[in-house]
C-alpha positions in Angstrom: -10.2 21.6 3.1 -11.4 18.1 2.4 -13.7 17.3 -0.2 -16.7 16.3 2.0 -17.7 13.0 0.6 -21.7 12.0 1.2 -22.9 15.8 1.0 -23.3 18.7 -1.8 -21.0 20.8 -1.8 -22.0 24.9 -1.1 -20.3 27.1 -4.4 -17.5 28.7 -2.1 -16.5 25.5 -1.0 -16.3 24.5 -4.8 -14.5 27.5 -5.5 -12.0 27.6 -2.8 -11.0 23.5 -3.6 -10.6 24.5 -7.6 -8.4 27.8 -6.4 -6.3 25.6 -3.9 -5.7 23.1 -6.9 -5.1 25.6 -9.5 -2.7 26.9 -7.0 -0.7 23.8 -6.4 -0.4 22.9 -10.2 1.2 26.3 -11.0 3.6 26.1 -7.6 4.5 23.0 -9.3 5.2 24.3 -12.8 6.5 27.7 -11.9 10.1 26.9 -12.0 10.0 25.7 -15.6 10.9 28.0 -18.2 8.9 27.5 -21.6 11.5 25.0 -22.9 10.6 23.1 -20.1 7.7 23.0 -20.5 7.4 22.0 -24.5 9.7 19.3 -24.6 9.1 15.6 -23.7 11.6 14.9 -21.4 10.6 11.5 -22.0 9.1 9.2 -24.4 6.5 7.6 -21.2 5.6 11.2 -20.0 3.4 13.8 -21.7 5.3 17.4 -22.1 4.0 19.2 -19.4 2.3 22.1 -21.5 -0.5 19.0 -22.8 -1.2 18.1 -19.1 -1.5 21.7 -17.9 -4.4 22.0 -21.1 -5.6 18.5 -20.6 -6.5 20.0 -16.8 -8.1 23.3 -18.8 -10.0 20.8 -21.7 -11.1 18.4 -18.7 -12.5 21.3 -16.6 -14.4 22.8 -19.4 -15.9 20.0 -20.8 -17.4 18.7 -17.8 -18.2 21.6 -15.9 -18.8 23.9 -18.5 -21.3 21.0 -19.8 -23.7 21.6 -16.5 -23.0 25.1 -15.9 -23.2 26.3 -19.2 -24.6 23.8 -21.5 -22.3 25.2 -24.4 -19.5 23.2 -24.0 -18.1 20.4 -26.1 -19.9 18.0 -24.4 -18.8 14.6 -22.9 -17.4 13.7 -26.8 -15.6 16.8 -26.4 -13.0 15.2 -25.2 -11.6 15.1 -28.7 -8.5 17.0 -30.6 -5.3 17.7 -29.5 -6.0 17.3 -25.9 -7.9 13.3 -26.2 -5.5 10.8 -24.0 -6.3 8.2 -26.8 -5.9 9.8 -29.6 -2.8 11.2 -28.6 -0.7 8.7 -27.0 1.5 10.1 -24.8 5.1 8.9 -27.0 3.1 11.1 -29.7 2.4 14.5 -28.0 5.7 16.3 -28.3 4.7 16.5 -32.4 1.5 18.0 -31.4 0.9 21.9 -32.3 1.8 22.6 -28.1 0.5 26.1 -27.2 3.1 28.5 -25.4 3.4 28.4 -21.8 1.7 32.3 -21.7 -1.0 30.5 -24.0 -1.6 27.7 -22.0 -2.2 29.6 -18.6 -4.5 32.0 -20.4 -6.8 28.7 -21.7 -6.4 27.3 -18.0 -7.3 31.1 -16.3 -10.4 31.6 -19.1 -12.4 28.5 -17.9 -11.6 28.5 -14.4 -13.3 32.3 -14.6 -16.5 31.0 -16.5 -16.7 27.9 -14.2 -16.3 30.0 -10.7 -18.9 33.1 -12.5 -21.3 30.4 -13.5 -21.5 28.6 -9.7 -24.2 30.5 -8.1 -26.3 30.0 -10.5 -26.8 26.3 -10.7 -28.6 23.8 -8.7 -25.8 21.9 -6.3 -28.0 19.9 -4.8 -28.2 17.8 -8.4 -31.5 17.0 -9.0 -32.1 14.2 -11.4 -28.6 14.6 -12.2 -26.4 11.7 -11.4 -23.2 14.1 -12.1 -24.4 17.0 -10.2 -25.3 15.1 -7.4 -23.6 15.8 -4.3 -21.9 17.5 -6.2 -19.9 14.2 -8.3 -18.5 16.2 -11.2 -17.1 19.1 -9.0 -15.2 16.1 -6.9 -14.2 13.9 -10.2 -12.3 17.5 -11.7 -10.9 18.5 -8.5 -9.0 14.6 -8.3 -8.4 15.0 -12.0 -6.4 18.0 -11.6 -4.8 16.7 -8.9 -3.6 13.0 -10.6 -1.9 14.9 -13.0 0.4 16.7 -10.5 1.0 13.7 -9.4 2.2 12.5 -13.1 3.5 16.2 -13.3 6.0 15.4 -10.6 7.1 12.1 -12.0 7.5 14.1 -15.8 10.0 16.3 -13.4 11.9 13.5 -11.8 12.4 12.4 -14.9 13.4 15.9 -17.1 16.4 16.7 -19.2 18.5 19.2 -18.3 19.2 20.9 -14.9 17.5 19.0 -12.3 13.9 20.6 -11.1 14.5 22.6 -8.4 11.8 20.8 -6.0 9.8 23.7 -4.0 10.4 22.0 -0.8 8.1 23.3 2.3 7.3 20.4 4.5 9.7 18.4 6.5 9.7 15.2 7.5 9.9 13.2 11.1 12.4 10.5 11.7 11.7 7.0 11.8 11.7 4.8 14.8 14.8 5.3 17.0 15.6 1.9 16.6 15.5 1.8 12.8 13.4 -1.9 13.6 10.5 -3.5 11.7 12.1 -4.5 8.4 10.6 -8.1 8.9 8.1 -7.6 11.2 4.4 -9.2 9.7 0.9 -8.7 11.4 -1.7 -11.9 11.1 -4.8 -10.9 9.7 -7.4 -13.3 10.3 -9.5 -14.6 7.9 -13.3 -14.2 7.1 -16.2 -12.3 5.1 -15.1 -8.6 4.5 -16.7 -5.5 3.2 -15.0 -4.6 -0.2 -14.9 -1.2 -1.8 -17.9 1.7 -1.5 -21.4 2.3 -2.7 -20.2 6.2 -2.7 -21.2 7.9 -5.4 -19.7 11.2 -4.1 -16.6 11.0 -4.4 -15.2 7.9 -5.2 -15.1 6.7 -8.6 -16.7 3.9 -10.8 -14.4 1.2 -10.0 -13.9 1.7 -6.3 -17.7 0.5 -6.4 -19.9 -1.7 -5.9 -19.4 -2.6 -1.8 -19.1 -6.7 -2.0 -18.5 -8.8 0.4 -15.5 -11.1 -0.3 -13.7 -14.2 1.7 -10.5 -13.9 3.2 -8.3 -16.5 4.6 -6.0 -15.8 7.1 -2.8 -14.1 6.2 0.4 -12.1 7.5 1.3 -9.1 5.8 4.7 -7.0 6.1 4.0 -4.2 9.0 6.3 -1.9 7.2 7.0 -1.0 3.1 9.9 -2.9 2.2 13.1 -0.9 2.7 16.3 0.2 1.0 18.1 -1.7 3.3 16.2 -5.2 2.7 16.6 -4.1 -1.0 19.7 -4.1 -0.7 19.7 -7.0 1.1 18.0 -8.7 -2.0 20.5 -7.1 -4.7 23.3 -8.0 -2.5 22.0 -11.7 -2.3 22.0 -11.7 -6.6 18.3 -10.5 -7.0 19.1 -9.4 -10.4 20.6 -12.2 -11.4 18.7 -15.2 -10.0 16.3 -15.8 -12.6 14.8 -18.8 -10.3 13.1 -16.1 -8.2 11.9 -14.5 -10.9 8.8 -15.3 -13.1 9.1 -15.7 -17.0 7.8 -12.5 -18.3 9.5 -11.1 -15.4 12.9 -12.6 -15.8 12.5 -11.5 -19.7 11.9 -7.9 -18.7 15.0 -7.9 -16.6 17.0 -9.3 -18.7 15.8 -7.0 -22.3 16.0 -4.0 -20.2 19.6 -4.5 -18.3 18.2 -4.1 -14.8 20.7 -4.2 -11.6 18.9 -1.6 -9.3 15.5 0.4 -8.9 15.0 3.5 -11.5 17.3 6.6 -10.3 20.1 4.3 -8.4 23.6 4.9 -9.5 26.5 2.8 -7.6 29.3 5.2 -6.7 32.9 4.1 -5.5 31.5 4.7 -1.7 28.6 2.6 -2.6 24.3 3.1 -4.0 23.5 6.7 -4.3 19.5 7.7 -5.5 18.1 10.9 -6.9 15.2 12.3 -5.9 13.8 15.4 -7.9 17.0 17.8 -7.7 18.9 16.0 -4.3 21.2 13.2 -4.6 22.0 11.2 -2.0 23.6 7.9 -0.6 20.5 5.2 -0.5 18.9 5.5 3.0 18.4 2.2 4.5 15.5 3.3 6.7 13.2 4.4 3.7 11.1 2.7 1.7 12.1 1.3 -1.6 10.5 3.1 -4.2 10.4 3.2 -7.9 10.5 -0.6 -8.6 8.2 -2.8 -11.3 5.6 -4.7 -10.3 8.1 -7.9 -11.6 10.6 -6.4 -9.4 8.5 -6.6 -6.5 7.3 -9.9 -7.4 10.7 -10.9 -7.5 12.1 -9.6 -4.0 8.9 -11.2 -3.1 9.6 -14.7 -4.0 13.3 -14.8 -2.7 11.9 -13.4 1.0 9.9 -16.6 0.9 6.5 -14.5 0.6 4.1 -13.2 -1.8 2.5 -10.2 -2.9 -0.8 -9.0 -0.9 -4.0 -9.3 -3.2 -5.3 -5.9 -2.7 -8.6 -7.8 -1.1 -6.2 -8.4 1.4 -4.0 -5.0 1.1 -7.3 -3.5 2.0 -8.5 -6.0 4.7 -5.4 -4.9 6.4 -5.3 -1.5 5.7 -9.1 -0.8 7.2 -10.9 -3.5 8.6 -11.9 -2.5 12.5 -12.6 -5.6 13.8 -13.9 -4.0 17.0 -16.0 -1.9 15.5 -17.3 -4.6 12.6 -16.6 -2.5 9.7 -14.2 -1.0 7.7 -13.0 2.3 8.0 -11.9 5.7 5.6 -8.6 5.5 6.3 -6.4 3.5 8.1 -6.4 5.2 11.1 -9.7 6.2 10.9 -12.8 8.5 8.9 -11.1 11.5 9.5 -9.2 13.1 6.3 -5.2 12.7 6.4 -3.1 14.7 7.9 1.0 15.2 8.2 0.1 13.9 12.0 -0.6 10.5 10.1 0.5 10.2 6.3 3.4 11.6 4.2 1.0 12.7 1.2 0.3 15.9 -0.7 4.1 16.4 -2.2 5.7 19.2 -0.7 8.1 17.4 1.1 8.7 15.8 -2.2 10.6 12.5 -0.5 9.8 9.9 1.3 10.0 9.7 4.7 11.5 6.6 6.8 9.3 3.9 7.8 7.3 4.0 10.8 7.6 7.8 11.2 3.9 8.2 11.5 2.7 5.7 14.7 -0.2 7.9 14.1 -1.4 6.3 10.7 -1.3 2.9 12.1 -4.4 0.5 10.9 -6.2 -1.1 13.1 -4.3 -4.6 12.5 -1.1 -2.8 13.2 0.2 -1.8 9.8 2.1 1.3 9.0 2.2 3.5 6.3 -0.3 2.7 3.9 -1.3 5.1 3.6 1.4 7.3 2.0 5.2 7.6 0.5 5.4 4.7 -2.2 2.1 3.1 -3.8 2.2 -0.8 -3.1 2.3 -3.2 -5.9 -0.4 -6.0 -5.9 -0.7 -8.9 -7.3 -4.2 -8.2 -8.6 -5.3 -7.7 -12.0 -7.7 -4.1 -13.0 -10.7 -5.8 -13.1 -14.4 -4.3 -11.9 -16.1 -5.7 -9.9 -18.9 -7.7 -9.2 -21.4 -5.1 -10.2 -19.2 -2.8 -11.6 -21.1 -0.5 -13.8 -19.4 2.7 -16.1 -20.0 6.1 -15.3 -19.5 8.3 -16.2 -17.2 7.1 -19.2 -15.6 3.9 -19.9 -12.3 6.0 -20.9 -11.5 6.2 -16.7 -11.2 2.3 -15.7 -13.4 0.3 -18.1 -11.2 0.7 -20.9 -8.1 -0.9 -18.8 -9.8 -3.7 -17.3 -8.0 -7.3 -17.9 -4.6 -8.5 -17.3 -2.4 -5.7 -18.4 -2.4 -4.4 -15.8 -1.9 -4.5 -12.0 -3.2 -2.9 -8.9 -1.6 -0.6 -7.2 -3.2 0.4 -3.4 -2.1 3.9 -0.8 -0.9 6.2 -2.9 2.6 8.1 -2.1 4.3 11.7 -1.1 3.2 12.6 -4.2 -0.7 12.2 -4.2 -2.7 15.2 -3.0 -4.7 14.7 -0.1 -8.1 14.7 -2.4 -7.2 12.0 -4.1 -6.1 9.1 -1.6 -8.4 6.8 0.3 -8.5 3.4 1.2 -10.9 1.9 -1.6 -8.8 4.4 -4.0 -7.7 1.8 -7.0 -4.1 2.8 -9.2 -2.8 0.2 -12.0 -0.3 0.1 -14.2 2.0 -2.1 -16.3 4.1 -4.3 -14.7 7.3 -2.8 -16.0 6.4 0.8 -15.1 8.6 2.3 -13.0 8.3 6.4 -13.1 5.9 5.9 -10.6 6.2 6.4 -6.9 6.3 2.7 -6.4 6.9 0.2 -3.5 5.5 -3.4 -2.0 5.2 -5.1 1.2 4.8 -8.1 1.3 2.4 -11.2 2.6 2.0 -14.7 2.7 -0.7 -17.2 3.8 -0.8 -18.8 7.0 
């Protein structure tokens, strides 16, 4: 079932969506014992049991406030599960619950939510939170997003590698493996960017507004491992002239020579994906590279990273219809035929494996596989209004963060769309991030 943007949800639809989201969360953590859940596997990430408690607490604050009226309220997101009071690197020192207690808390909150649904005015009335089911969609997307965060932690897992419960196979790429250097041209003009949807979209995606763009070219596919190996073979990590000053300082301090989770062996470069180690597959998109690496690659290739406006237009603009689509392939929700998302493949697919997911401009793979770095800092759109709380978007606005677009294989279908904006520090590499390049014409 999709989130059905633009109309109210029935109580049965909400219950079904909430239960499906929880079943996925529990599936991902099912192989983990109490120690795996409570240990901090890396200072960049929370102990997983904190994520589980935070999922429940967020639901308690935002849903029970509207259903029962006696939850902590919007100011109640404090204490152990306040992410601002307790940054990730400090969460191992909290009085974290045991596995059984975390699961019991999640279950108790959910039971109260489901019990109260039948008595709630789901049309919303004067409540902007309830109107068209926004608050339920927000809570669902919050759990979906934490599932991806948990997978990032599991990729960093200490001890025995996480045994990924792979349940979905991936299609092969084009037989000739072509497309690495192919670019498509997008004619300039005036385009609508963002959305006015208030049933599902986050505040940073709103409002819809017009942008003027000059003509540009953009890679048809995300950059592949094959191209990244060429970059490395040409001394890309050792040539300061292709790096920005800030990027070179970071690369030097970190001593980087390859994407995260790559390792050199006698027979070449290998890559680890959860519990699978294999030679780097040249046909797949490069993954786990930071913004500074992506920027350096683009300079080395004689190109640049696209702005997020260019990315969105290349992904969604339909010149024949004179409008933006919701997804590159159209307005229908994603399926396994058009994009590699929703986690259960636990891997990227070869580029070009989803021709049915092409955008009108001819770009492939713009949804799924890897988040794609853009050159844009994370800021509010013209006319931006914070809703329903500043800690989701507003407090992160500024030049510290760069925007990523498109989702990854680890992104749930309900948390990806053409207008969705992700953001992170330029140095972050634990995220499932890659790139495609652009250039002026």
